[in-house]
C-alpha positions as CSV (number, residue, x, y, z in Angstrom):
1,X,-18.1,19.7,-9.1
2,X,-18.9,15.9,-9.5
3,X,-20.5,14.2,-6.7
4,X,-20.2,10.4,-6.4
5,X,-22.2,8.3,-4.0
6,X,-20.9,4.8,-3.2
7,X,-22.7,2.3,-1.0
8,X,-20.8,-0.9,-0.1
9,X,-22.4,-3.8,1.9
10,X,-19.7,-6.5,2.6
11,X,-20.2,-10.0,4.1
12,X,-16.9,-11.6,5.4
13,X,-16.1,-14.6,7.6
14,X,-13.9,-14.7,10.6
15,X,-13.8,-15.8,14.3
16,X,-15.2,-14.6,17.5
17,X,-13.5,-11.8,19.6
18,X,-13.2,-11.5,23.4
19,X,-10.6,-9.3,25.3
20,X,-7.4,-7.8,24.4
21,X,-3.9,-9.4,24.7
22,X,-0.7,-7.4,24.4
23,X,2.9,-8.2,24.3
24,X,6.4,-7.5,22.9
25,X,8.5,-9.6,20.7
26,X,12.2,-9.9,21.1
27,X,15.2,-11.6,19.4
28,X,18.1,-13.3,21.1
29,X,20.0,-10.0,21.5
30,X,17.0,-8.4,23.3
31,X,16.4,-6.3,20.0
32,X,12.7,-5.7,19.2
33,X,11.5,-7.7,16.1
34,X,9.7,-5.4,13.7
35,X,6.9,-6.9,11.7
36,X,6.6,-10.3,13.4
37,X,3.5,-12.2,12.6
38,X,1.3,-12.9,15.7
39,X,-1.8,-15.0,15.1
40,X,-4.2,-17.5,16.8
41,X,-3.4,-21.0,15.6
42,X,-5.4,-22.4,12.6
43,X,-7.3,-19.0,12.1
44,X,-6.8,-15.9,9.9
45,X,-6.9,-13.6,12.9
46,X,-3.6,-11.9,13.3
47,X,-1.5,-8.7,13.7
48,X,2.0,-7.6,13.0
49,X,4.5,-6.2,15.6
50,X,5.2,-2.5,15.6
51,X,8.7,-0.7,15.2
52,X,9.2,-1.5,19.1
53,X,8.1,-5.1,18.6
54,X,4.8,-4.5,20.4
55,X,1.5,-6.2,19.4
56,X,-2.0,-5.9,20.5
57,X,-4.4,-8.8,19.4
58,X,-8.1,-9.6,20.2
59,X,-8.5,-12.8,22.1
60,X,-11.0,-15.5,20.6
61,X,-13.2,-18.0,22.2
62,X,-11.9,-21.6,22.5
63,X,-8.4,-21.0,21.4
64,X,-5.5,-20.3,23.6
65,X,-2.7,-21.1,21.1
66,X,-0.8,-18.1,20.0
67,X,1.7,-18.5,17.1
68,X,4.6,-16.1,16.8
69,X,6.7,-16.2,13.6
70,X,9.5,-14.2,12.1
71,X,11.8,-14.8,9.2
72,X,15.2,-16.2,10.3
73,X,13.7,-17.2,13.7
74,X,12.1,-20.5,15.1
75,X,8.4,-20.0,15.2
76,X,6.9,-20.4,18.6
77,X,3.4,-21.5,19.8
78,X,2.3,-20.3,23.2
79,X,-0.5,-21.3,25.5
80,X,-2.1,-18.1,26.6
81,X,-4.1,-18.1,29.9
82,X,-7.0,-16.0,31.0
83,X,-4.9,-13.9,33.4
84,X,-2.3,-13.1,30.8
85,X,-2.4,-9.6,30.0
86,X,1.1,-8.6,28.7
87,X,3.5,-11.1,27.1
88,X,7.3,-10.9,26.6
89,X,8.3,-13.1,23.8
90,X,11.8,-14.1,22.8
91,X,12.4,-16.0,19.6
92,X,15.5,-18.3,19.0
93,X,17.4,-17.8,15.8
94,X,16.7,-20.5,13.1
95,X,20.6,-20.8,12.7
96,X,20.9,-22.7,16.1
97,X,18.3,-25.3,15.0
98,X,19.3,-28.8,14.2
99,X,16.2,-29.2,11.9
100,X,13.1,-27.3,10.9
101,X,9.7,-28.6,11.2
102,X,6.8,-27.1,9.3
103,X,3.6,-27.6,11.4
104,X,1.2,-25.1,9.6
105,X,1.0,-22.0,7.5
106,X,-0.7,-18.8,8.1
107,X,-3.7,-17.9,6.0
108,X,-2.7,-15.8,2.9
109,X,-5.7,-13.4,3.2
110,X,-6.3,-11.9,6.8
111,X,-9.3,-9.8,7.7
112,X,-8.5,-7.5,10.5
113,X,-11.5,-7.4,13.0
114,X,-9.9,-5.2,15.7
115,X,-9.8,-2.1,13.5
116,X,-12.6,0.4,12.9
117,X,-11.8,0.6,9.3
118,X,-12.4,-2.6,7.3
119,X,-9.0,-3.8,6.3
120,X,-7.8,-7.0,4.5
121,X,-4.2,-8.0,4.1
122,X,-2.7,-10.1,1.2
123,X,0.3,-11.7,3.1
124,X,3.5,-12.9,1.6
125,X,2.0,-16.4,1.7
126,X,-0.8,-15.4,-0.5
127,X,1.7,-13.5,-2.8
128,X,3.7,-16.8,-3.2
129,X,0.5,-18.7,-3.9
130,X,-0.6,-16.3,-6.7
131,X,2.9,-16.3,-8.2
132,X,2.7,-12.7,-9.4
133,X,5.2,-10.9,-11.5
134,X,4.2,-7.4,-10.3
135,X,1.7,-5.5,-8.3
136,X,-1.0,-5.5,-11.1
137,X,-1.1,-9.2,-10.9
138,X,-1.3,-9.6,-7.1
139,X,-5.1,-9.4,-6.8
140,X,-6.2,-12.3,-8.9
141,X,-7.0,-14.3,-6.0
142,X,-8.7,-11.4,-4.1
143,X,-12.5,-10.9,-4.8
144,X,-12.3,-7.3,-3.5
145,X,-10.2,-5.8,-6.3
146,X,-10.6,-6.2,-10.1
147,X,-7.6,-5.6,-12.4
148,X,-8.0,-5.2,-16.1
149,X,-6.2,-3.6,-19.1
150,X,-7.4,0.0,-19.7
151,X,-5.5,0.0,-23.0
152,X,-4.1,-3.1,-24.6
153,X,-1.8,-1.0,-27.1
154,X,0.1,0.5,-24.4
155,X,-0.3,-2.3,-21.7
156,X,-1.8,0.2,-19.2
157,X,-3.6,-1.6,-16.5
158,X,-6.1,-0.2,-13.9
159,X,-7.8,-1.5,-10.7
160,X,-11.5,-1.2,-9.8
161,X,-12.7,-0.9,-6.3
162,X,-16.4,-0.7,-5.3
163,X,-16.9,-0.5,-9.1
164,X,-15.1,2.7,-9.8
165,X,-11.7,3.0,-11.5
166,X,-8.6,3.0,-9.9
167,X,-8.1,7.0,-10.1
168,X,-10.5,7.0,-7.0
169,X,-8.3,4.5,-5.1
170,X,-5.4,6.0,-3.1
171,X,-2.3,4.1,-3.7
172,X,0.3,4.3,-0.9
173,X,3.7,2.6,-0.4
174,X,4.2,2.1,3.4
175,X,1.9,4.9,4.1
176,X,3.5,7.3,1.6
177,X,1.2,8.4,-1.2
178,X,2.5,6.9,-4.6
179,X,1.8,6.5,-8.2
180,X,-0.1,9.8,-8.4
181,X,-0.3,11.7,-11.8
182,X,2.2,10.3,-14.3
183,X,2.9,7.3,-12.2
184,X,-0.8,6.2,-12.2
185,X,-1.0,4.9,-15.7
186,X,1.7,2.2,-15.5
187,X,2.6,2.2,-11.6
188,X,1.0,-1.1,-11.1
189,X,3.7,-2.7,-13.2
190,X,6.6,-0.6,-11.3
191,X,6.5,-3.0,-8.2
192,X,8.0,-6.5,-8.6
193,X,6.2,-9.2,-6.9
194,X,9.4,-10.5,-5.3
195,X,9.8,-7.2,-3.6
196,X,6.5,-7.2,-1.7
197,X,5.9,-8.3,1.8
198,X,2.3,-7.6,2.0
199,X,-0.7,-5.6,0.7
200,X,-3.3,-3.9,2.9
201,X,-6.8,-3.2,1.1
202,X,-9.2,-0.6,3.0
203,X,-12.6,-0.1,1.4
204,X,-14.1,3.4,1.7
205,X,-12.6,6.5,3.0
206,X,-9.5,5.7,5.1
207,X,-7.7,7.8,7.8
208,X,-7.4,11.5,7.3
209,X,-3.7,11.3,8.4
210,X,-2.9,9.8,4.8
211,X,-4.6,12.6,3.0
212,X,-7.8,13.7,1.3
213,X,-7.5,11.6,-1.9
214,X,-9.2,8.1,-0.7
215,X,-12.6,7.9,-2.2
216,X,-13.5,4.3,-2.9
217,X,-10.5,2.9,-0.9
218,X,-6.8,2.7,-0.1
219,X,-4.2,0.1,-1.1
220,X,-1.0,0.0,0.9
221,X,2.0,-1.8,-0.4
222,X,4.6,-3.1,2.2
223,X,8.0,-3.9,1.0
224,X,10.3,-6.6,2.4
225,X,12.2,-5.2,5.5
226,X,15.9,-6.0,6.1
227,X,15.3,-7.2,9.7
228,X,13.3,-10.1,8.6
229,X,14.4,-11.1,5.2
230,X,16.7,-13.7,3.8
231,X,20.4,-12.7,3.3
232,X,20.2,-13.3,-0.3
233,X,17.4,-14.2,-2.7
234,X,17.4,-14.7,-6.4
235,X,14.6,-15.2,-8.9
236,X,14.7,-16.0,-12.6
237,X,11.8,-16.3,-14.9
238,X,11.6,-17.2,-18.8
239,X,8.3,-17.6,-20.7
240,X,7.5,-19.4,-24.0
241,X,6.5,-16.0,-25.6
242,X,10.0,-14.5,-25.1
243,X,9.6,-12.8,-21.7
244,X,12.6,-12.9,-19.4
245,X,12.6,-11.5,-15.9
246,X,15.3,-11.5,-13.1
247,X,14.9,-10.3,-9.5
248,X,17.5,-10.3,-6.6
249,X,17.5,-8.8,-3.1
250,X,20.0,-9.0,-0.3
251,X,19.7,-8.0,3.3
252,X,22.3,-7.4,6.0
253,X,22.8,-5.8,9.5
254,X,25.7,-3.3,9.6
255,X,25.4,-3.3,13.4
256,X,22.8,-4.3,15.9
257,X,21.0,-0.9,15.3
258,X,21.4,-0.5,11.5
259,X,20.4,-2.8,8.8
260,X,20.1,-2.3,4.9
261,X,18.4,-4.2,1.9
262,X,19.1,-3.8,-1.8
263,X,16.5,-4.8,-4.5
264,X,17.2,-5.3,-8.1
265,X,14.8,-6.1,-10.9
266,X,15.1,-6.4,-14.9
267,X,12.6,-7.7,-17.4
268,X,12.4,-7.6,-21.3
269,X,10.1,-8.9,-23.9
270,X,11.9,-10.2,-27.0
271,X,9.1,-11.2,-29.4
272,X,6.2,-9.7,-31.2
273,X,3.1,-11.1,-30.1
274,X,0.2,-11.1,-32.8
275,X,-1.7,-14.2,-32.5
276,X,-4.8,-13.1,-34.3
277,X,-2.4,-12.0,-37.1
278,X,-4.0,-8.4,-37.7
279,X,-0.7,-6.8,-38.0
280,X,-0.9,-5.1,-34.5
281,X,1.0,-6.4,-31.5
282,X,-1.5,-7.9,-29.1
283,X,0.6,-6.3,-26.2
284,X,3.6,-4.0,-26.1
285,X,7.1,-5.0,-25.8
286,X,8.3,-3.9,-22.3
287,X,11.9,-3.5,-21.2
288,X,12.4,-2.3,-17.5
289,X,15.1,-2.0,-15.1
290,X,14.8,-0.8,-11.5
291,X,16.6,-0.7,-8.2
292,X,15.7,0.3,-4.6
293,X,18.0,0.6,-1.5
294,X,16.6,0.9,1.9
295,X,18.0,1.5,5.3
296,X,16.6,1.1,8.9
297,X,17.9,2.4,12.2
298,X,16.3,1.5,15.5
299,X,17.8,2.7,19.0
300,X,16.0,3.4,22.5
301,X,12.6,4.3,21.1
302,X,13.8,6.0,18.0
303,X,13.5,4.6,14.5
304,X,14.6,6.1,11.2
305,X,14.2,4.7,7.7
306,X,15.7,6.0,4.5
307,X,15.4,4.6,1.0
308,X,15.8,5.6,-2.7
309,X,14.4,4.0,-6.0
310,X,15.2,4.4,-9.7
311,X,13.4,3.0,-12.6
312,X,13.8,2.9,-16.4
313,X,11.2,1.5,-18.7
314,X,10.5,1.4,-22.5
315,X,7.3,0.3,-24.1
316,X,7.0,-0.4,-27.8
317,X,3.5,-1.2,-29.6
318,X,1.5,-0.7,-32.6
319,X,2.0,-2.5,-36.0
320,X,4.6,-5.1,-36.6
321,X,5.4,-3.7,-40.1
322,X,8.7,-1.8,-40.3
323,X,7.2,1.3,-41.4
324,X,3.7,0.9,-39.6
325,X,2.0,2.9,-37.0
326,X,4.2,2.7,-33.8
327,X,3.9,3.4,-30.0
328,X,6.8,4.3,-28.0
329,X,6.8,5.3,-24.3
330,X,10.1,5.9,-22.4
331,X,10.0,6.4,-18.6
332,X,12.6,7.6,-16.1
333,X,11.5,7.7,-12.5
334,X,13.3,8.3,-9.3
335,X,12.0,8.8,-5.7
336,X,13.6,9.0,-2.3
337,X,12.0,8.8,1.2
338,X,12.7,9.2,4.9
339,X,10.7,8.4,8.1
340,X,11.5,9.3,11.6
341,X,9.7,8.2,14.8
342,X,10.4,8.9,18.4
343,X,8.6,7.3,21.3
344,X,8.0,9.7,24.1
345,X,5.9,7.7,26.6
346,X,6.0,3.9,26.3
347,X,3.0,3.5,28.6
348,X,0.6,5.8,26.8
349,X,2.1,5.0,23.4
350,X,2.9,8.6,22.9
351,X,5.1,9.4,19.8
352,X,5.9,11.7,17.1
353,X,6.7,11.0,13.6
354,X,7.9,12.7,10.3
355,X,7.7,11.4,6.7
356,X,9.2,13.0,3.6
357,X,9.2,11.9,0.1
358,X,10.4,13.3,-3.1
359,X,9.4,12.0,-6.7
360,X,10.7,12.9,-10.2
361,X,9.0,11.2,-13.2
362,X,9.6,11.9,-16.9
363,X,7.8,10.3,-19.8
364,X,8.4,10.8,-23.5
365,X,5.8,9.3,-25.7
366,X,5.0,8.9,-29.5
367,X,1.6,7.7,-30.7
368,X,2.0,7.5,-34.6
369,X,2.5,11.1,-35.6
370,X,1.4,12.5,-32.2
371,X,3.9,13.2,-29.5
372,X,3.3,13.6,-25.7
373,X,6.2,14.6,-23.3
374,X,5.7,15.2,-19.7
375,X,7.5,15.5,-16.4
376,X,6.4,15.6,-12.8
377,X,8.1,16.8,-9.7
378,X,6.4,16.1,-6.3
379,X,7.2,16.5,-2.6
380,X,5.2,15.1,0.1
381,X,5.6,16.0,3.9
382,X,3.7,14.6,7.0
383,X,4.2,15.3,10.6
384,X,2.1,13.6,13.3
385,X,1.8,13.2,17.0
386,X,-0.2,10.6,18.7
387,X,-1.0,9.5,22.3
388,X,-3.5,7.9,24.7
389,X,-5.4,10.5,26.5
390,X,-6.3,8.3,29.6
391,X,-4.5,5.5,31.4
392,X,-7.3,3.1,30.6
393,X,-6.3,3.6,26.8
394,X,-10.0,4.1,25.8
395,X,-9.2,7.5,24.4
396,X,-6.7,7.8,21.6
397,X,-5.6,11.0,19.5
398,X,-3.7,11.6,16.5
399,X,-3.0,15.1,15.1
400,X,-0.5,16.5,12.6
401,X,0.1,18.6,9.4
402,X,1.0,17.7,5.9
403,X,2.1,19.1,2.5
404,X,1.6,17.8,-1.0
405,X,3.3,19.8,-3.8
406,X,3.2,18.9,-7.6
407,X,4.6,20.4,-10.6
408,X,3.7,19.1,-14.2
409,X,5.4,20.2,-17.4
410,X,3.5,18.8,-20.4
411,X,4.1,19.1,-24.2
412,X,1.4,17.7,-26.5
413,X,2.3,18.1,-30.1
414,X,3.1,21.8,-30.3
415,X,1.1,22.9,-27.1
416,X,3.1,23.4,-23.8
417,X,1.5,23.7,-20.4
418,X,2.8,23.9,-16.8
419,X,0.6,23.2,-13.8
420,X,1.6,23.7,-10.1
421,X,-0.2,22.5,-7.0
422,X,0.9,23.5,-3.5
423,X,-1.5,22.1,-0.8
424,X,-0.7,22.5,2.9
425,X,-3.2,20.9,5.4
426,X,-3.8,20.0,9.0
427,X,-5.8,17.1,10.5
428,X,-6.9,15.5,13.7
429,X,-8.2,12.1,14.5
430,X,-9.9,10.8,17.7
431,X,-10.5,7.2,18.6
432,X,-12.8,6.0,21.4
433,X,-13.1,2.4,22.6
434,X,-16.2,1.7,24.8
435,X,-17.1,-1.5,26.8
436,X,-15.1,-3.7,24.4
437,X,-18.1,-3.4,22.0
438,X,-17.8,0.1,20.4
439,X,-15.0,1.8,18.6
440,X,-15.5,5.2,17.1
441,X,-12.9,6.7,15.0
442,X,-13.6,10.4,13.9
443,X,-11.3,12.6,11.9
444,X,-11.3,15.9,10.2
445,X,-8.9,17.4,7.7
446,X,-8.5,20.8,6.3
447,X,-6.4,21.7,3.2
448,X,-5.8,24.7,1.1
449,X,-5.0,25.1,-2.6
450,X,-4.7,28.1,-4.9
451,X,-7.2,26.6,-7.3
452,X,-10.0,25.4,-4.8
453,X,-9.1,27.5,-1.8
454,X,-10.0,26.0,1.6
455,X,-11.6,22.5,1.7
456,X,-12.6,20.1,4.4
457,X,-12.5,16.3,4.7
458,X,-14.6,14.8,7.4
459,X,-14.6,11.0,8.1
460,X,-16.4,8.8,10.5
461,X,-15.9,5.1,11.1
462,X,-18.0,2.9,13.6
463,X,-17.4,-0.5,14.8
464,X,-19.8,-2.3,17.0
465,X,-19.9,-5.9,18.3
466,X,-23.5,-6.6,19.4
467,X,-23.1,-10.4,19.9
468,X,-20.1,-12.6,20.4
469,X,-18.4,-13.4,17.1
470,X,-20.3,-10.5,15.1
471,X,-18.8,-7.4,14.1
472,X,-20.7,-4.5,12.4
473,X,-19.0,-1.5,10.8
474,X,-20.4,1.7,9.4
475,X,-18.4,4.5,7.7
476,X,-19.1,7.7,5.9
477,X,-16.6,10.3,4.7
478,X,-15.6,12.7,1.9
479,X,-12.7,12.6,-0.6
480,X,-11.3,14.8,-3.4
481,X,-9.2,14.3,-6.3
482,X,-7.7,16.7,-8.8
483,X,-8.0,15.7,-12.5
484,X,-5.0,16.0,-14.8
485,X,-6.5,15.0,-18.0
486,X,-3.6,14.3,-20.3
487,X,-1.5,13.0,-17.5
488,X,-4.2,10.4,-16.6
489,X,-5.4,9.6,-20.0
490,X,-2.4,9.9,-22.3
491,X,-2.9,6.3,-23.5
492,X,-6.1,7.5,-25.2
493,X,-3.7,9.3,-27.8
494,X,-3.1,5.9,-29.1
495,X,-6.3,6.0,-30.9
496,X,-5.2,9.0,-33.0
497,X,-8.8,10.7,-32.4
498,X,-9.2,14.3,-31.8
499,X,-9.2,15.2,-28.2
500,X,-11.3,18.1,-26.8
501,X,-10.5,19.0,-23.3
502,X,-13.2,21.1,-21.3
503,X,-11.6,24.3,-19.7
504,X,-11.5,25.2,-16.2
505,X,-12.0,21.7,-14.8
506,X,-12.4,21.6,-11.0
507,X,-11.6,19.3,-8.4
508,X,-13.9,16.3,-8.0
509,X,-15.5,15.4,-4.6
510,X,-17.2,12.4,-3.5
511,X,-19.2,11.1,-0.4
512,X,-18.7,7.4,0.4
513,X,-21.1,5.6,2.7
514,X,-20.6,2.0,3.6
515,X,-21.9,-0.9,6.0
516,X,-20.1,-4.0,6.6
517,X,-20.9,-7.1,8.7
518,X,-18.5,-9.9,9.7
519,X,-19.7,-12.9,11.6
520,X,-18.6,-16.5,12.6
521,X,-20.4,-19.7,11.3
522,X,-19.8,-22.3,13.9
């Protein structure tokens, strides 16, 4: 068993916090606006409205101007007074405006100070500024995450968080674990930049409700939502080195409760790049096509989301000579998901939710004379219940159960192997808010697998505000990951070296301890 100890001491800048302000954002037809941006004017302190249009934001000193914005609607700036506790905000459609005046822009990088877990968000404004082609290029303006080529011959990229490789970072798409196993090698290039609405980065162990795999941190990708996207968007790119890319997305409301959005992507490299003229391509030629369709239904406290994605990709690398050493990787990937949420008690924010996701991934690879073919079938299920335990909302509880199942079929040259994992688990998480100074988030998870038997995941997060404008955080937690050697390192086969794999590899476990301080400089 491998034990990793990671210590992170962070220093970030933000603005002071006072009390709590709540509210709900509606459209003209009294429909709640999901994902509206609410932030204090000329600051990076903000939140996003929930599926019911609700929001909860910390007040700050010497600033009572609250900005509310939503795509397709006129932004509104409100004057908030000390006796305002719960706001009802109605935005006007931009289609009724005679003109549009841009008075400011939200900061592209937002640090959330109200949460017990240290979280940063790369907003859509920052993604536009970075002008990224895919997820792997979205962190270039963020100092917290490093991205580099793990293998130039195949074009594989990996992220590094807290100094450790990306295999110790949990990647999730809208709170659904993704890019595990076979998808981990090239998954960062599977998400086009124009599809994304934002990225949340959490350092250290995260919530136990998302599983046991987060060790150095968690990265959550949010896709564009049909409720707040342009009806039609089209993007073309052409590079001097023969790279062409096209992206399109379209959103529409079927009726007042049902909306849908379609995403399309295609890219192709048409030239061999060999600038040092050594006979080997500097980067592989990539041809990729993908599509994503999502649906959203909201009515009377019930919300449902459905979606399906499909991807085809071909990578070609190696020598430029016709009969030289060649690398070829062909990938077919498909996944589908559904989410259901039902609000049982609006006052106590009592709700139940269910998430299901299925993935099929097939990869056929040639590295010179070596071949590696593999397929992965995965199922993820998660059911949860959450509620405030008291009317003063100082005590909050979340509990649920989950299941992660994976089947890997691998063929390496003449060797074949099938590996199956079936891991059910239960979890509980408790949050305590005390005197507007302390927030305690404690969670415990228990999972069972045939290979590792019963294992536990304890995690604790503390947030303390000793002074006005100062936020201190402490976290400690455990995480696990299961190694799939060939699945995670098949790019190493490009070297044609002999590979020796140790037998009976066990699950890795790690403890992560972190301290973080955020304060205001007047």
